[in-house]
N, C-alpha and C positions, 0 to 999 in steps of 0.2 A: 925617785922619792919625791913625795909632795913637799913643796917648799912653803906652803901656807901654814901658819901656826894652827895647831890643834885647838888652842884657846888663845884669845886676846882680852886683856882686862885693860880698861881705860878708867882712870881715877882722877877726880878733880882734887887739887891740893891747894893750900894757901901758899904765901910767898916764903913761909918758914918750913915748908916741906910736910906740913901736917895735913891730914885729911880735912877736906873742906867740902862737906856734902852738898853739892849743888844739883838739885834735881832739874830735869828737863833742859839740859844743855845738849844741843844737837852737834853730832860729829859726822864726818864722812871720810871716806878713803879715796885716794888715787893710787892705783896699782900699776906700776910700770914693769913690763915683762921683757926679758931678754935684751936690755939696753936700748929699747925702742923708744923714740919720742912721744909716741901715743900712749895712752893709758886707759885703764878700765875704771870706772866710777862705781860707787856703791850707793844704795839707799842711804838715808840719814838714820842714825841710831840715837837714842836719847838716854841720857843718864837717869838712874833710878833715884830713889830718895836718899841713898847713900853716896850719890855722886859718882856711881859706877856704871860702866857698861861692860858686860861679859858676853863676849861672842864665841861661838865654837866655829870650826872650820866651815861646816855646812852653812851656818848663818851668813858668813861673809860671802861664800860662793853663791848662794841662792838669792842674795839681796845685792847682786852686783851683775856687771855685764859678763863677768867670768863664767856664769851659768851657761853660756853659749858655747863655751870652749870645750872641745872634746878631749884634748890632751893636756890637761893642766899638769899632770905628773911629769911631762917632758920639758917644762920650762927650765931653762938653764939658770936664770937669775930672776929674782923678783925683788923690786924696791917698792916701798910703800911710803906714802905721805898720809899721815893721820892729822886731821885738823877739825877744830870747832869751827862752825859756821860764822862768818863775819856778821857783825851787828846789822849793817846796812842790808845784806842779803836776807837775813832773818825777817827784818820788819817788812821789806819789800814783798817777800813771798807770802807772808801772812796777809798783808793788805790785798795783794793781787788775787789770791785764792778766795778771800772773802767777797771781793767786788764781783768775781766771776760767779760765785754762788748766788749773790743777791741779784744779778742781771737774770739769771736763769730761772728764778722762782716765779715770776709772773710771765706766763705764756703769751698773753695778749700783748703785753708791752714788748716782749721779745720780738713777736711777729711783726708789730708795727714798726719796731726799729729796723728790722730786716727789710721790710718794704720801703722805708725811707732810704735805705742804703742801695735800693735798686734791685733787690732780689724779686723774682717772679714768684707767683703761687707755687709752681712746681718746685722751684729751687728752695723755697722756704722750708718745706719739709725736709729736704735733704740737709739743709743748713741746721735746722732744729735738732735733727738726729745726731749730727756731728758735735754740735754744741753740748747736747745732753751726754754724750759719751765722754767729752772733755770735762764736764761738770763732775763725773765720777772721780776722775784723777784729782780735781781740784779740792773735792770733799776729802780725799785721803790726805792731800797737802795740808788742808785746813786743820784736820784732826791733829796732825803732827806738829804744826807750827803754832796753833792757837795758845798753847801754854808754854812754848819754848821761851827760854829767858836769855838766849845769847845776846839779845840787844839790850838787856838789863844789867849785865855784869861787865867787869873788865877782864878781858881775855889777855893774859900775859904771854903764855906760850901758845903762839899762833899755828905752829906746825911742828910735827916730829917726823923726821925722815928716818927710815930704817931700811936695812936690806935683810931679806928673809932668806937664810941659807938652808933652813930645814924647818921641820914642822914643830919646833919646840915652843912652849908657851912664851907669849910676850906681854909685858906689862908697860903701859905708857902712862906717865903722870903729867898732867896739865895744870899750870898755875892759873886759877881763875878766882877773881876775888870780887 
């Protein structure tokens, strides 16, 4: 039997337990399987205008390293850490992705920078292709992080740990003000 919930709901609440619709708060998961010290990570998920994230089982699997596993049904135990991204990490990723995109915009400046760093003409083309591939991922990061608000709010609930025993629906409430 699958131990990953069929549906996961994450809700932002205030310190009094009432709904606190915080849009664009990023959350991630660490998924520990069979009491192993290593874990699977997920992509980051963003709250909607109601301060909610609703994921189904396939969303979680397809947006994580679990998608590479063939026998998910055979896991004996699954523990999950659900967490909003830290303030510093959010700001750092936003800045780094924007810087990377800015550097790759002007091909002549990029080429001259690579030459100054000792790349030969042959290696410059290879390096530019590699840099452009990385820029695609940085653009995805930039889209996700550019309007995230994790660095603008106070995150009171920094992590919720849970053990998934079956595929029942899970709801997690995070105090964010």
